[in-house]
N, C-alpha and C positions, 0 to 999 in steps of 0.2 A: 223370068218375069220380075220386073221391079216392083218393090213394095211402095205404096204411096207414102209420101212424107207426112209425118204427124205434125199437126199444128201445136207447137210447144206452149202456146198460150191457153189451149183448151184441154190438153191431156195431162194426165198425171196428177200429183197432189197439188192442191192450191198453195201458192207461196205463203210463207209465214210472215213475211215482212213486205210492206208496200213501198219499197225503195230498191235501188240497185243492190244486188247481193252476189256473193260467190261462196262456193264451198271451201272450207278449211279443215285441216286435220290437226288436232292437238292431242298431246298425251298429258293427262293431269293426274295428280295423286287421288287415290280413292276417297280420301277425306274431303277434298275439294269437290269431287263429283257428288258426294252425299250432301254437302252444303248447297250446291247448285240445285239438287233435286228438291231441297226444302224451299227454294225460291220459286221454282216452276218445274213441273214434271217434264216439260220439253226442254232439253238441254240447251238448244240454240236460243230459245227465248230467255232462259235463265241467265246465260252468258250476256246477252244483250241488255237485260234489265240491270244486272249487277254492274256492268260497264257504264251504262248511262247514269246510274246512281253514283258510282265512284267519281266519274268525271264531272258530274253536275249538270248534264244536259237534260235530266229529268226534272230539274228545278229551274224553270225559266227566270225565277226571281233572283237566282244567283248570278251576279254580274261578273264580267271579266275584269272590272276595276272596281274595287270595293273598299270602303273604310269599315274595318271590323272593330267594333267596340271591345276594348280590353279592360276598361275601368271607367270610373266617373270622369267624363269629359276627356277621355283618351281613346284614340283609335290607332290601329296600324293599317297600312296600305297593303292590300292583297290583290295580286293580279293573276290572270290566267296564263296559260302557256304561251310563249312567244319566242320564236326563233330569232326575230329581229332584236328583241331585248337581250337575248343571249349573245348576240353579235357585238354588243358593247363590251369590250374586253375587260374593263375594270368593274363592271356591274355583275353581281351574283344574284341569281334567282334561287331562293331556298324554298323547296317544296315543303309545305306544312300539312297538306292534304292533297289528294289527287287533283291536279290542275289548279292548285291554289298556291301561290308563291309570295314570299316576302322579297322585297328588293333590298339588297345589301350593297352599300357603297363604301369604299375605303375610308378609314378614319381621316378626318380633316377635309374631305371632299365637300365643297359647297353644293347645296341642293340645286343651285343654278346650273351646275355642270351637267346634272342629269337632264334638266329642262332643255339645255342646248343640244345634248346628245339626241334627245327625242325629236327636236326640231330638225336636226341633220338627217335623222332616219326618215322622217316624213317627207323631207324635200328631195332626198337623193336615192332612196331605195324603191325598188318595185315591190309593193306590199299587197297581199291579198286584201280584198275589201273588209272582211271581218276583222282581220288583225289591224288594218289601218284604222278602223273606227275605235278599236281598243287603245291603240297608241295615241290617237288624238284625244280620246277621253282622259287618258292618263296625263298627257301634257297639260290639258286644260285644268284638270284638278290640281296638279302640282302648282301651276301658275297662280290659280285662284287662291289656294291656301298660302302660298309664299307671299303674295301681295297683301293678304290679310294678316300676315305675321302669325300664322297658325301652324307652323311646322317647327317641331323640335326634333333633335336627333338624340338617340340613346345608343347604348352599346349592347351588342350581343356577345356572349362568351362562346367561342368555338374551341373545341377540343380536338387535338390531332388523333387520328386513329393509329398512327405509328409514332414511335418516339422520334423526335427531331435531333439530329446530331448537335452536340454542344460545341461551340468554338473551342479550339485548342488553346490551352492556357500555358503551353510550353514557352519558355523564353526564346526570343529570337536573337540570333547572333549578329 
């Protein structure tokens, strides 16, 4: 005799999240499990809450393109994650917090070069709507600040994690 099929929408535990979900298995250090328990007694909810906080989706006011004040009348440009920005070979995204990146261009590169690279991306790439709006906002901001002569460049100091070989000083014959 066949058992009747149970309706998955009405039987069992109610879902914890009101969106598409799937089970995952992870192994975490006990210390992390204790920290998660302090966030929420339900491990899945704790992981979701910590992830949303770290990435910034729990703060709708955090924008994907933002001028972050660092001093009197000085800001740095911070952008969210973007695979298309990473596709610009000479541009570096330096993560300063989860999903928050500084844009680093090579020394001597005019800001207009970045503006043109953004225009090329927007014209030639297939971009998801969310990322496209972020790239358009970034291009408009750079253009507006450039035209108002409100962009200056500074230098960041980078340190190598491994020693770089020094050029040989041996005389050549």
